[in-house]
N, C-alpha and C positions, 0 to 999 in steps of 0.2 A: 817563161822558163829560160835559164840561160843554159840548157842542154845544148850540145853541138847539133842541133836539128838540121842546120842549113849550111851551106856551102859558103865559101867565099866568093859570092855570085857578082855579075855585072849589073850595074844599075840600069822593079817597077813596081697596100695589101688589098690584095683584091678582096672584096665583100665575100662573105660566105667562107665556107671551110678551105684552108689552103691547100692547094693541088699537091698530092703526094703525102700529106699530113697522114700519120697512122690512123686506122679506124677504131683506134681504142683512146680512152680519156688519158690526158698527159698525167706523168708521174706526180704524186702528191708531194707538195713542197717539204723539203727537208728543214729540220729544226736549226735553221742558221740565222743569224743576225746580221744586219746592215751595220758597216764601220764598226765592228766589235772593238772595245777596249783592248789594250795589252793582256795578254793572257797572264792570269794569275791563278795560283792553286795548281792541282794535279792536271797533268796532260791527259786529254781524252783520247783514248785509243782510237784510231781510225775504224776499226770494225764497229765501233758504236754508231757510225753514220752510214755504213753501206757494206757491200760486198767487196772483198778485196780480191779480185780475180781478172783484172785486166792490165796488161803491159802495152807501152808503146815503144816503138824501136825506129832506128834508122840504120843505115850502112855503118854508122859510128859504133855501134853496139856489136859485140861479138856473141855470136849464137853457137852453141855446140850441139844442143840436143832439144827440140821443141817436145818431144814425148816427154822428157823429164821435166820440162817446164808444166806442162799438163798434170803430170803426178804431183807436182807440188802445190797445185790448187788453182793454176792459172786456167781461164777458161777462153778469153779473147786475147787477141793481139792486134794492134793498130799499128801499121807500118808505114813509114813515110814514102810516098809514092812519086812525088814530083815537087818542084819548085819554081815560081816563075812560070815562063812560058817556054823554057827551053832546055830544062835539066829533069832527069829521071834518076832515081835512086837506083844505083847498079845491082842492088840485091834483091829488089822489091820482087821480082817475077819467081827468082829461084827460091825465096823464103816464103812466098805464098804457097808454092807447090808443097814446100817441107811441112809447113804449120797445118794446113789442111789435111796432109796424109796423117799427121800426129792427132787429128781428131779436134783441133782448136778452131774456134770462130776466128775470121779473117776481117780485117777493116784496113782502110787506107786512108791516109790524110795528104793534103796538099798545103805547102807552106807558100802562102800568099806573098807577092812582091808588088812594087809600084811600075816595074818595068814594062809589062804588057797590061791590057785591058783584062777585066775580070772575065768576060767571055772567052777570050783567047786562052787564058790560064785554065778555065773549066774544060774547054775543049781538049787541051793538052792532057789534063788530068784524066779525063773519061777515056781518051785513047789509051793511055798507060795502064790503067786500073782495069778497064773492061768489066764494070762490076755486074754481078750477078743478083739477084733479089736478095741473098744471103750476106752480101758484102756491105759492112757498115762503111759510109763514106763521111769524110770530115774535112773542113777548112780549118786550118791552123793560122790564126790572126793573131799576130803579136809583132812586137817591135823586131825588126831585124838588125839585130845588135852589131853584126859584123859590117853591115852596110846601111845605117839608118835611113840614108836618102832613097833606099829602094824598099822602104817599107810599105805594104799594102794600106791603102787608105780605106775609109768607110764606103765610097763610091764604088771602088772595085770590088770590095767585098761583097756589096749588095749584088752587083752585077754577076759576079761569081755564083752566087747562091741562086740567083734568078736563072742562070743558065743551066745550072745542075738541074733545078726543078723542071725547067722545060724540056730537057733530054731525058730525064730518068723519071719523072713523075713524083719526085720525092725530094725531100730537103736534105742538106747534109746535117751532120752535127757540128756545131760551131766551138772550136777551142779558142777561150780568151780569157785573160786575167781581169778581174772586177774593175780595177783602176783603169785599164785600158778601153773596157767596154764603155765606161763612163766618160770617156773622153779626157782623162787625166794624163799629164806627160809622165813618161816613164824613161829610165835609162840614163838620167842625168843630163840630157841634151836638149830638153824641151821638147822632144819629139812626140805627137799624139797621134791618135786614129784619125783626126780632122773632123771630128763629130762625135756626139753621143748616139749610142744604140738606144732608140727609143722603144718603149712598150708598143706593140702593133705593127712593127716595121718587118721588113723582110728578114733582117738578121735576128729579130727577138722571135720569130717564128720557129726558128731552129731549136733543138735540144740542145742545152748547155752542157759542154765540155768544160768545166771550170778549172782554171790553172790558179792555184793558191796554195803556198807551202806552209801557211801558218796552222797553228793547232787548230784555230778557230776561224775558218774561212768566212768571207763575205759573199753575198751574191750581188751581181750587177743589178743596177736598179730596174732594167727591163725584165728580169726574171724574178724579181722579188715576190710575186706572189704565185710563183710557178716551180722553183727550185732547179736543182741540177740534175743531170742525167749522169754524168760521170764527174769525178772529181779528182784530179791529178795532184795528190797530196804529197809527192815525194818526187824529186828530180835526181838524176845522176850528175848533174852539173856541179859547178862551184858552190851555188847556193841552193842545195837541195832541200833545205829545210830541216827540221828537228827529227823527222823520220827518213832522212837520207839513208842511213845504214841498211834500210830495207831495200833499198835499189839493187843491193848485191845478194839478196836471199832467195832469188828465184832459181831453182835447180835448171842447169842446161843454159842459162844465159849469164854473162859476165856481169852486166849492170844493165838496168832499164829503168825508165819511169815508171811509177806505180799509180794505179788508179781505182778508185771505188766506184762501184755502181750503185744506184740508190734503190735497189729492192733485193730480191732473193736470186737464187741460182736459176730457178725456173724462169723468173721473170727475165733475167739476163739473156737466157737463151732464146726465148719467145721474141723479146724485142729485136735481138740482133738478126733473127730468120724472119722478122716482119710477120708474125703469127697473128691473124685477125682476131683470134680468141683470146689474146693476152690483155689482161686488165690488171695495172700495176697498182690500184687504189689499195690502201692498206688500212 
């Protein structure tokens, strides 16, 4: 996404069940295709793919009333908590208290960089977030458009995920664009992730938060047989996709990225709260 997620910064499987993986089966794959052709015909409404009830924010987004956001149908908020190894979103703590008081589910994401090791970034993120069992945690793995040389690579991303798993007993959700996950260059400068996320790898074990603003998104190859958990279908940046107008339709929030969850309301709440009775198969 080209949303202003990050500041202008200084420039950085084990066999058997994965530790920390939910004790329920994975979400059934959504009906998406790999490398779809250009969209033709009528646009498919996002609601046909999942539940439109999650937004993500950073301090760049203006929030007036989380209670109003909840009344407009929002269930969960994922807020930027940290970037690299030395920066904390100044509104993270305040907004967490406000959102939870309004009855919203709370999540936190870390914007990965190259500047520090993955383990150092994970430690700083966890110290900032202090997640409880009901806090969704996520790694934002994308091109650092404001400072491409400070883009997190696959090695640091894997180390971040491993450190989170070791510290919390669970894996973060992974936010990534399909082309980026598949090792393709993005941003017009030839920058890549530095590798391909492979099936069975540490990163592929994470539930997928898909970043793709096309009407018919694709899946990264590592999730082709599994599907996405969340799909960011509209962004509030310059290239927010055909559904960008919806980024300004959440009551109480000036603008925000919009996300679908790949099941129903009860499943979203149960997944977020790590309910072992949750079974999302449909």
